[in-house]
N, CA, C and O atoms as CSV, one atom per row, in Angstrom:
chain,resi,resn,atom,element,x,y,z
A,1,MET,N,N,21.703,-79.877,53.969
A,1,MET,CA,C,21.436,-78.768,53.080
A,1,MET,C,C,21.296,-79.301,51.652
A,1,MET,O,O,22.180,-80.000,51.158
A,2,LYS,N,N,20.196,-78.974,51.000
A,2,LYS,CA,C,19.968,-79.428,49.626
A,2,LYS,C,C,20.415,-78.347,48.655
A,2,LYS,O,O,20.079,-77.170,48.791
A,3,LEU,N,N,21.181,-78.792,47.676
A,3,LEU,CA,C,21.734,-77.894,46.662
A,3,LEU,C,C,21.565,-78.504,45.280
A,3,LEU,O,O,21.133,-79.647,45.130
A,4,LYS,N,N,21.910,-77.726,44.295
A,4,LYS,CA,C,21.976,-78.219,42.928
A,4,LYS,C,C,23.426,-78.110,42.485
A,4,LYS,O,O,24.064,-77.075,42.682
A,5,ARG,N,N,23.947,-79.174,41.887
A,5,ARG,CA,C,25.308,-79.172,41.354
A,5,ARG,C,C,25.230,-79.026,39.839
A,5,ARG,O,O,24.514,-79.758,39.156
A,6,TYR,N,N,25.987,-78.062,39.340
A,6,TYR,CA,C,26.153,-77.885,37.904
A,6,TYR,C,C,27.558,-78.347,37.551
A,6,TYR,O,O,28.526,-77.933,38.188
A,7,GLU,N,N,27.675,-79.193,36.553
A,7,GLU,CA,C,28.977,-79.659,36.080
A,7,GLU,C,C,29.160,-79.207,34.640
A,7,GLU,O,O,28.317,-79.452,33.777
A,8,ILE,N,N,30.276,-78.544,34.409
A,8,ILE,CA,C,30.606,-78.030,33.090
A,8,ILE,C,C,31.812,-78.798,32.573
A,8,ILE,O,O,32.828,-78.898,33.262
A,9,LEU,N,N,31.708,-79.344,31.362
A,9,LEU,CA,C,32.842,-79.996,30.713
A,9,LEU,C,C,33.459,-79.002,29.739
A,9,LEU,O,O,32.811,-78.566,28.788
A,10,LEU,N,N,34.720,-78.648,29.987
A,10,LEU,CA,C,35.427,-77.688,29.143
A,10,LEU,C,C,36.540,-78.395,28.381
A,10,LEU,O,O,37.292,-79.179,28.960
A,11,PRO,N,N,36.647,-78.119,27.083
A,11,PRO,CA,C,37.682,-78.760,26.274
A,11,PRO,C,C,39.056,-78.166,26.551
A,11,PRO,O,O,39.184,-76.972,26.822
A,12,LEU,N,N,40.073,-79.005,26.481
A,12,LEU,CA,C,41.452,-78.542,26.632
A,12,LEU,C,C,42.051,-78.128,25.291
A,12,LEU,O,O,43.038,-77.394,25.240
A,13,LEU,N,N,41.437,-78.611,24.195
A,13,LEU,CA,C,41.943,-78.331,22.854
A,13,LEU,C,C,40.819,-77.793,21.974
A,13,LEU,O,O,39.657,-78.173,22.123
A,14,TYR,N,N,41.183,-76.905,21.059
A,14,TYR,CA,C,40.241,-76.498,20.023
A,14,TYR,C,C,40.033,-77.674,19.082
A,14,TYR,O,O,40.785,-78.647,19.126
A,15,ASN,N,N,39.019,-77.590,18.233
A,15,ASN,CA,C,38.733,-78.686,17.302
A,15,ASN,C,C,39.856,-78.931,16.307
A,15,ASN,O,O,39.943,-80.020,15.741
A,16,ASP,N,N,40.736,-77.924,16.076
A,16,ASP,CA,C,41.873,-78.115,15.169
A,16,ASP,C,C,43.092,-78.707,15.880
A,16,ASP,O,O,44.146,-78.875,15.267
A,17,GLY,N,N,42.951,-79.026,17.184
A,17,GLY,CA,C,44.029,-79.663,17.938
A,17,GLY,C,C,44.925,-78.714,18.706
A,17,GLY,O,O,45.772,-79.166,19.477
A,18,GLN,N,N,44.765,-77.400,18.519
A,18,GLN,CA,C,45.590,-76.444,19.250
A,18,GLN,C,C,45.109,-76.330,20.692
A,18,GLN,O,O,43.917,-76.444,20.975
A,19,THR,N,N,46.057,-76.105,21.594
A,19,THR,CA,C,45.755,-75.973,23.015
A,19,THR,C,C,45.000,-74.679,23.281
A,19,THR,O,O,45.367,-73.619,22.775
A,20,ILE,N,N,43.947,-74.777,24.075
A,20,ILE,CA,C,43.183,-73.589,24.466
A,20,ILE,C,C,43.991,-72.818,25.507
A,20,ILE,O,O,44.570,-73.405,26.422
A,21,GLU,N,N,44.019,-71.518,25.356
A,21,GLU,CA,C,44.810,-70.650,26.217
A,21,GLU,C,C,44.368,-70.743,27.684
A,21,GLU,O,O,43.174,-70.773,27.984
A,22,LYS,N,N,45.342,-70.787,28.580
A,22,LYS,CA,C,45.103,-70.893,30.021
A,22,LYS,C,C,44.221,-69.753,30.523
A,22,LYS,O,O,43.425,-69.938,31.444
A,23,GLU,N,N,44.363,-68.576,29.917
A,23,GLU,CA,C,43.607,-67.404,30.352
A,23,GLU,C,C,42.096,-67.616,30.256
A,23,GLU,O,O,41.340,-67.062,31.053
A,24,LYS,N,N,41.659,-68.407,29.295
A,24,LYS,CA,C,40.228,-68.660,29.142
A,24,LYS,C,C,39.675,-69.466,30.319
A,24,LYS,O,O,38.548,-69.244,30.762
A,25,PHE,N,N,40.479,-70.398,30.813
A,25,PHE,CA,C,40.066,-71.182,31.985
A,25,PHE,C,C,40.086,-70.307,33.236
A,25,PHE,O,O,39.179,-70.376,34.065
A,26,LEU,N,N,41.125,-69.486,33.363
A,26,LEU,CA,C,41.224,-68.587,34.522
A,26,LEU,C,C,40.060,-67.615,34.565
A,26,LEU,O,O,39.497,-67.370,35.631
A,27,LEU,N,N,39.692,-67.057,33.415
A,27,LEU,CA,C,38.562,-66.135,33.339
A,27,LEU,C,C,37.261,-66.843,33.716
A,27,LEU,O,O,36.438,-66.291,34.446
A,28,THR,N,N,37.083,-68.049,33.225
A,28,THR,CA,C,35.870,-68.815,33.534
A,28,THR,C,C,35.763,-69.076,35.029
A,28,THR,O,O,34.699,-68.887,35.619
A,29,HIS,N,N,36.868,-69.514,35.648
A,29,HIS,CA,C,36.858,-69.740,37.106
A,29,HIS,C,C,36.579,-68.449,37.852
A,29,HIS,O,O,35.798,-68.437,38.804
A,30,LYS,N,N,37.208,-67.368,37.433
A,30,LYS,CA,C,37.010,-66.070,38.088
A,30,LYS,C,C,35.539,-65.671,38.043
A,30,LYS,O,O,34.975,-65.268,39.060
A,31,GLU,N,N,34.923,-65.780,36.887
A,31,GLU,CA,C,33.512,-65.412,36.744
A,31,GLU,C,C,32.614,-66.269,37.635
A,31,GLU,O,O,31.700,-65.754,38.279
A,32,LEU,N,N,32.875,-67.572,37.670
A,32,LEU,CA,C,32.039,-68.470,38.466
A,32,LEU,C,C,32.226,-68.250,39.963
A,32,LEU,O,O,31.259,-68.292,40.724
A,33,VAL,N,N,33.462,-68.017,40.387
A,33,VAL,CA,C,33.709,-67.759,41.809
A,33,VAL,C,C,33.074,-66.431,42.221
A,33,VAL,O,O,32.491,-66.328,43.301
A,34,GLU,N,N,33.185,-65.418,41.366
A,34,GLU,CA,C,32.555,-64.137,41.681
A,34,GLU,C,C,31.035,-64.275,41.791
A,34,GLU,O,O,30.412,-63.624,42.630
A,35,LYS,N,N,30.444,-65.109,40.957
A,35,LYS,CA,C,28.983,-65.279,40.952
A,35,LYS,C,C,28.503,-66.176,42.093
A,35,LYS,O,O,27.505,-65.865,42.743
A,36,PHE,N,N,29.214,-67.306,42.346
A,36,PHE,CA,C,28.702,-68.312,43.275
A,36,PHE,C,C,29.582,-68.561,44.497
A,36,PHE,O,O,29.166,-69.272,45.411
A,37,GLY,N,N,30.787,-67.994,44.534
A,37,GLY,CA,C,31.623,-68.113,45.723
A,37,GLY,C,C,32.641,-69.233,45.700
A,37,GLY,O,O,33.576,-69.209,46.500
A,38,ALA,N,N,32.503,-70.223,44.810
A,38,ALA,CA,C,33.450,-71.337,44.790
A,38,ALA,C,C,33.253,-72.188,43.541
A,38,ALA,O,O,32.172,-72.214,42.952
A,39,THR,N,N,34.314,-72.881,43.149
A,39,THR,CA,C,34.249,-73.906,42.106
A,39,THR,C,C,35.133,-75.069,42.554
A,39,THR,O,O,36.001,-74.908,43.412
A,40,THR,N,N,34.905,-76.220,41.974
A,40,THR,CA,C,35.768,-77.371,42.165
A,40,THR,C,C,36.116,-77.905,40.785
A,40,THR,O,O,35.236,-78.090,39.945
A,41,THR,N,N,37.406,-78.154,40.552
A,41,THR,CA,C,37.832,-78.675,39.261
A,41,THR,C,C,38.395,-80.069,39.437
A,41,THR,O,O,39.257,-80.306,40.283
A,42,ASP,N,N,37.901,-80.980,38.633
A,42,ASP,CA,C,38.400,-82.350,38.617
A,42,ASP,C,C,39.642,-82.362,37.730
A,42,ASP,O,O,39.557,-82.062,36.539
A,43,SER,N,N,40.793,-82.705,38.303
A,43,SER,CA,C,42.046,-82.639,37.553
A,43,SER,C,C,42.271,-83.854,36.643
A,43,SER,O,O,43.232,-83.878,35.873
A,44,THR,N,N,41.398,-84.853,36.727
A,44,THR,CA,C,41.492,-86.004,35.839
A,44,THR,C,C,40.955,-85.623,34.464
A,44,THR,O,O,39.839,-85.118,34.343
A,45,MET,N,N,41.746,-85.865,33.442
A,45,MET,CA,C,41.284,-85.555,32.092
A,45,MET,C,C,40.207,-86.552,31.675
A,45,MET,O,O,40.341,-87.759,31.878
A,46,ILE,N,N,39.155,-86.028,31.099
A,46,ILE,CA,C,38.038,-86.824,30.607
A,46,ILE,C,C,38.138,-86.852,29.086
A,46,ILE,O,O,38.445,-85.830,28.472
A,47,VAL,N,N,37.887,-87.993,28.475
A,47,VAL,CA,C,37.906,-88.092,27.019
A,47,VAL,C,C,36.482,-88.357,26.551
A,47,VAL,O,O,35.810,-89.266,27.037
A,48,GLY,N,N,36.041,-87.555,25.610
A,48,GLY,CA,C,34.708,-87.726,25.038
A,48,GLY,C,C,34.806,-87.867,23.530
A,48,GLY,O,O,35.629,-87.212,22.890
A,49,ARG,N,N,33.980,-88.707,22.974
A,49,ARG,CA,C,33.924,-88.874,21.524
A,49,ARG,C,C,32.489,-88.641,21.085
A,49,ARG,O,O,31.544,-89.096,21.729
A,50,TRP,N,N,32.342,-87.926,19.980
A,50,TRP,CA,C,31.009,-87.645,19.480
A,50,TRP,C,C,31.064,-87.374,17.981
A,50,TRP,O,O,32.102,-87.002,17.433
A,51,ILE,N,N,29.928,-87.569,17.340
A,51,ILE,CA,C,29.840,-87.366,15.896
A,51,ILE,C,C,28.940,-86.165,15.636
A,51,ILE,O,O,27.853,-86.045,16.203
A,52,TYR,N,N,29.416,-85.282,14.771
A,52,TYR,CA,C,28.646,-84.125,14.354
A,52,TYR,C,C,28.817,-83.970,12.853
A,52,TYR,O,O,29.936,-83.860,12.352
A,53,GLN,N,N,27.706,-83.964,12.144
A,53,GLN,CA,C,27.702,-83.862,10.684
A,53,GLN,C,C,28.677,-84.860,10.050
A,53,GLN,O,O,29.500,-84.503,9.207
A,54,ASN,N,N,28.559,-86.117,10.478
A,54,ASN,CA,C,29.340,-87.242,9.964
A,54,ASN,C,C,30.838,-87.153,10.235
A,54,ASN,O,O,31.615,-87.890,9.629
A,55,GLN,N,N,31.255,-86.266,11.134
A,55,GLN,CA,C,32.669,-86.190,11.506
A,55,GLN,C,C,32.822,-86.596,12.969
A,55,GLN,O,O,32.085,-86.128,13.837
A,56,LEU,N,N,33.791,-87.476,13.229
A,56,LEU,CA,C,34.072,-87.919,14.588
A,56,LEU,C,C,34.997,-86.921,15.261
A,56,LEU,O,O,36.046,-86.572,14.719
A,57,TYR,N,N,34.609,-86.464,16.436
A,57,TYR,CA,C,35.434,-85.582,17.257
A,57,TYR,C,C,35.844,-86.325,18.515
A,57,TYR,O,O,35.079,-87.130,19.046
A,58,GLU,N,N,37.046,-86.055,18.988
A,58,GLU,CA,C,37.492,-86.591,20.271
A,58,GLU,C,C,37.950,-85.417,21.104
A,58,GLU,O,O,38.863,-84.686,20.722
A,59,ASP,N,N,37.311,-85.242,22.244
A,59,ASP,CA,C,37.623,-84.130,23.129
A,59,ASP,C,C,38.386,-84.607,24.355
A,59,ASP,O,O,38.119,-85.678,24.900
A,60,LYS,N,N,39.329,-83.797,24.768
A,60,LYS,CA,C,39.978,-83.950,26.065
A,60,LYS,C,C,39.423,-82.813,26.910
A,60,LYS,O,O,39.517,-81.643,26.540
A,61,LEU,N,N,38.840,-83.176,28.054
A,61,LEU,CA,C,38.041,-82.229,28.827
A,61,LEU,C,C,38.444,-82.196,30.294
A,61,LEU,O,O,39.040,-83.140,30.813
A,62,ILE,N,N,38.107,-81.088,30.952
A,62,ILE,CA,C,38.132,-81.027,32.406
A,62,ILE,C,C,36.706,-80.759,32.882
A,62,ILE,O,O,35.870,-80.263,32.127
A,63,ARG,N,N,36.443,-81.092,34.141
A,63,ARG,CA,C,35.109,-80.902,34.707
A,63,ARG,C,C,35.186,-79.865,35.831
A,63,ARG,O,O,36.004,-79.974,36.744
A,64,ILE,N,N,34.322,-78.869,35.742
A,64,ILE,CA,C,34.190,-77.877,36.805
A,64,ILE,C,C,32.830,-78.095,37.461
A,64,ILE,O,O,31.815,-78.192,36.771
A,65,ALA,N,N,32.805,-78.171,38.786
A,65,ALA,CA,C,31.552,-78.342,39.524
A,65,ALA,C,C,31.289,-77.087,40.343
A,65,ALA,O,O,32.193,-76.514,40.951
A,66,ILE,N,N,30.020,-76.676,40.340
A,66,ILE,CA,C,29.591,-75.522,41.109
A,66,ILE,C,C,28.345,-75.939,41.868
A,66,ILE,O,O,27.360,-76.350,41.254
A,67,ASP,N,N,28.367,-75.840,43.194
A,67,ASP,CA,C,27.221,-76.197,44.028
A,67,ASP,C,C,26.537,-74.915,44.496
A,67,ASP,O,O,27.164,-74.039,45.091
A,68,VAL,N,N,25.230,-74.826,44.210
A,68,VAL,CA,C,24.486,-73.611,44.522
A,68,VAL,C,C,23.106,-73.981,45.053
A,68,VAL,O,O,22.597,-75.066,44.768
A,69,PRO,N,N,22.496,-73.073,45.830
A,69,PRO,CA,C,21.108,-73.317,46.197
A,69,PRO,C,C,20.251,-73.389,44.925
A,69,PRO,O,O,20.440,-72.609,43.991
A,70,GLU,N,N,19.324,-74.323,44.907
A,70,GLU,CA,C,18.488,-74.495,43.722
A,70,GLU,C,C,17.586,-73.279,43.553
A,70,GLU,O,O,16.861,-72.892,44.469
A,71,SER,N,N,17.645,-72.681,42.354
A,71,SER,CA,C,16.801,-71.515,42.081
A,71,SER,C,C,16.646,-71.340,40.580
A,71,SER,O,O,17.460,-71.823,39.793
A,72,GLU,N,N,15.595,-70.647,40.205
A,72,GLU,CA,C,15.367,-70.343,38.800
A,72,GLU,C,C,16.468,-69.415,38.276
A,72,GLU,O,O,16.864,-69.516,37.115
A,73,ASP,N,N,16.960,-68.513,39.129
A,73,ASP,CA,C,18.036,-67.601,38.731
A,73,ASP,C,C,19.302,-68.365,38.340
A,73,ASP,O,O,19.946,-68.032,37.346
A,74,SER,N,N,19.656,-69.383,39.116
A,74,SER,CA,C,20.845,-70.179,38.801
A,74,SER,C,C,20.664,-70.916,37.482
A,74,SER,O,O,21.572,-70.945,36.652
A,75,GLU,N,N,19.502,-71.503,37.292
A,75,GLU,CA,C,19.214,-72.226,36.043
A,75,GLU,C,C,19.325,-71.281,34.842
A,75,GLU,O,O,19.923,-71.627,33.823
A,76,THR,N,N,18.749,-70.103,34.971
A,76,THR,CA,C,18.811,-69.104,33.898
A,76,THR,C,C,20.247,-68.688,33.632
A,76,THR,O,O,20.661,-68.568,32.479
A,77,PHE,N,N,21.018,-68.463,34.716
A,77,PHE,CA,C,22.417,-68.083,34.559
A,77,PHE,C,C,23.172,-69.112,33.735
A,77,PHE,O,O,23.859,-68.748,32.780
A,78,PHE,N,N,23.061,-70.396,34.083
A,78,PHE,CA,C,23.828,-71.430,33.396
A,78,PHE,C,C,23.367,-71.621,31.945
A,78,PHE,O,O,24.188,-71.929,31.081
A,79,ARG,N,N,22.096,-71.448,31.668
A,79,ARG,CA,C,21.623,-71.540,30.279
A,79,ARG,C,C,22.242,-70.414,29.436
A,79,ARG,O,O,22.630,-70.640,28.290
A,80,ARG,N,N,22.333,-69.216,29.998
A,80,ARG,CA,C,22.953,-68.091,29.280
A,80,ARG,C,C,24.469,-68.231,29.226
A,80,ARG,O,O,25.091,-67.942,28.204
A,81,TYR,N,N,25.057,-68.676,30.329
A,81,TYR,CA,C,26.515,-68.806,30.414
A,81,TYR,C,C,27.037,-69.844,29.418
A,81,TYR,O,O,28.151,-69.721,28.909
A,82,LYS,N,N,26.231,-70.853,29.151
A,82,LYS,CA,C,26.604,-71.871,28.164
A,82,LYS,C,C,26.933,-71.214,26.826
A,82,LYS,O,O,27.900,-71.602,26.171
A,83,GLU,N,N,26.146,-70.233,26.416
A,83,GLU,CA,C,26.389,-69.537,25.151
A,83,GLU,C,C,27.707,-68.759,25.198
A,83,GLU,O,O,28.433,-68.711,24.204
A,84,VAL,N,N,28.015,-68.157,26.331
A,84,VAL,CA,C,29.290,-67.453,26.523
A,84,VAL,C,C,30.448,-68.434,26.365
A,84,VAL,O,O,31.430,-68.142,25.682
A,85,LEU,N,N,30.326,-69.595,26.996
A,85,LEU,CA,C,31.392,-70.597,26.944
A,85,LEU,C,C,31.556,-71.180,25.546
A,85,LEU,O,O,32.681,-71.433,25.113
A,86,LYS,N,N,30.468,-71.395,24.841
A,86,LYS,CA,C,30.556,-71.907,23.471
A,86,LYS,C,C,31.362,-70.946,22.599
A,86,LYS,O,O,32.178,-71.373,21.782
A,87,GLU,N,N,31.130,-69.667,22.777
A,87,GLU,CA,C,31.876,-68.675,22.001
A,87,GLU,C,C,33.325,-68.581,22.475
A,87,GLU,O,O,34.246,-68.564,21.658
A,88,ARG,N,N,33.530,-68.522,23.776
A,88,ARG,CA,C,34.876,-68.378,24.345
A,88,ARG,C,C,35.784,-69.533,23.937
A,88,ARG,O,O,36.943,-69.320,23.581
A,89,PHE,N,N,35.254,-70.761,23.988
A,89,PHE,CA,C,36.057,-71.949,23.711
A,89,PHE,C,C,35.885,-72.445,22.268
A,89,PHE,O,O,36.408,-73.499,21.904
A,90,LYS,N,N,35.150,-71.680,21.448
A,90,LYS,CA,C,34.956,-71.968,20.023
A,90,LYS,C,C,34.440,-73.390,19.809
A,90,LYS,O,O,35.034,-74.180,19.075
A,91,GLN,N,N,33.325,-73.696,20.467
A,91,GLN,CA,C,32.758,-75.039,20.430
A,91,GLN,C,C,31.356,-75.035,19.830
A,91,GLN,O,O,30.628,-74.046,19.931
A,92,ILE,N,N,30.992,-76.132,19.215
A,92,ILE,CA,C,29.637,-76.323,18.715
A,92,ILE,C,C,28.682,-76.409,19.894
A,92,ILE,O,O,27.565,-75.894,19.841
A,93,ASP,N,N,29.130,-77.066,20.958
A,93,ASP,CA,C,28.312,-77.198,22.161
A,93,ASP,C,C,29.228,-77.321,23.372
A,93,ASP,O,O,30.374,-77.756,23.258
A,94,ILE,N,N,28.718,-76.941,24.506
A,94,ILE,CA,C,29.368,-77.140,25.806
A,94,ILE,C,C,28.367,-77.911,26.649
A,94,ILE,O,O,27.203,-77.522,26.750
A,95,TRP,N,N,28.813,-78.989,27.247
A,95,TRP,CA,C,27.943,-79.853,28.030
A,95,TRP,C,C,27.896,-79.346,29.469
A,95,TRP,O,O,28.914,-79.305,30.160
A,96,ILE,N,N,26.700,-78.961,29.908
A,96,ILE,CA,C,26.478,-78.575,31.304
A,96,ILE,C,C,25.360,-79.470,31.820
A,96,ILE,O,O,24.265,-79.499,31.258
A,97,SER,N,N,25.641,-80.193,32.886
A,97,SER,CA,C,24.613,-81.036,33.493
A,97,SER,C,C,24.335,-80.529,34.902
A,97,SER,O,O,25.160,-79.838,35.500
A,98,SER,N,N,23.168,-80.879,35.420
A,98,SER,CA,C,22.826,-80.476,36.788
A,98,SER,C,C,22.051,-81.596,37.460
A,98,SER,O,O,21.342,-82.370,36.816
A,99,TYR,N,N,22.207,-81.655,38.749
A,99,TYR,CA,C,21.453,-82.617,39.543
A,99,TYR,C,C,21.433,-82.179,40.987
A,99,TYR,O,O,22.290,-81.418,41.436
A,100,SER,N,N,20.436,-82.674,41.713
A,100,SER,CA,C,20.295,-82.317,43.129
A,100,SER,C,C,21.296,-83.075,43.974
A,100,SER,O,O,21.567,-84.252,43.734
A,101,ILE,N,N,21.838,-82.397,44.957
A,101,ILE,CA,C,22.734,-83.032,45.917
A,101,ILE,C,C,22.331,-82.611,47.325
A,101,ILE,O,O,21.634,-81.614,47.512
A,102,GLU,N,N,22.772,-83.371,48.296
A,102,GLU,CA,C,22.533,-83.033,49.693
A,102,GLU,C,C,23.860,-83.095,50.422
A,102,GLU,O,O,24.525,-84.131,50.415
A,103,ILE,N,N,24.250,-82.001,51.049
A,103,ILE,CA,C,25.487,-81.946,51.811
A,103,ILE,C,C,25.186,-82.462,53.223
A,103,ILE,O,O,24.245,-82.007,53.874
A,104,ILE,N,N,25.992,-83.411,53.679
A,104,ILE,CA,C,25.798,-84.011,55.011
A,104,ILE,C,C,26.731,-83.355,55.999
A,104,ILE,O,O,26.732,-83.710,57.177
């Protein structure tokens, strides 16, 4: 079965260093499960560093994976959902990547 995997990197901390509320992660998982039926979360913390307007940021992140049949509707959903997540998590950007996978 050929699918598309979307991976979302969500920050654990706001840019000021305060911990992001657990409820925001729970709401995000709830929305994704209601829409697609399942999510997978990588419990290993990911560290990302990036520069924006000459300031270095260091993010501590988790990765959520969602496997769905490839469709224009799914692509549109994730492009719009990215804006929701940017506002919810108070981020300049949220990294969402996608690639084709095949379940054996």
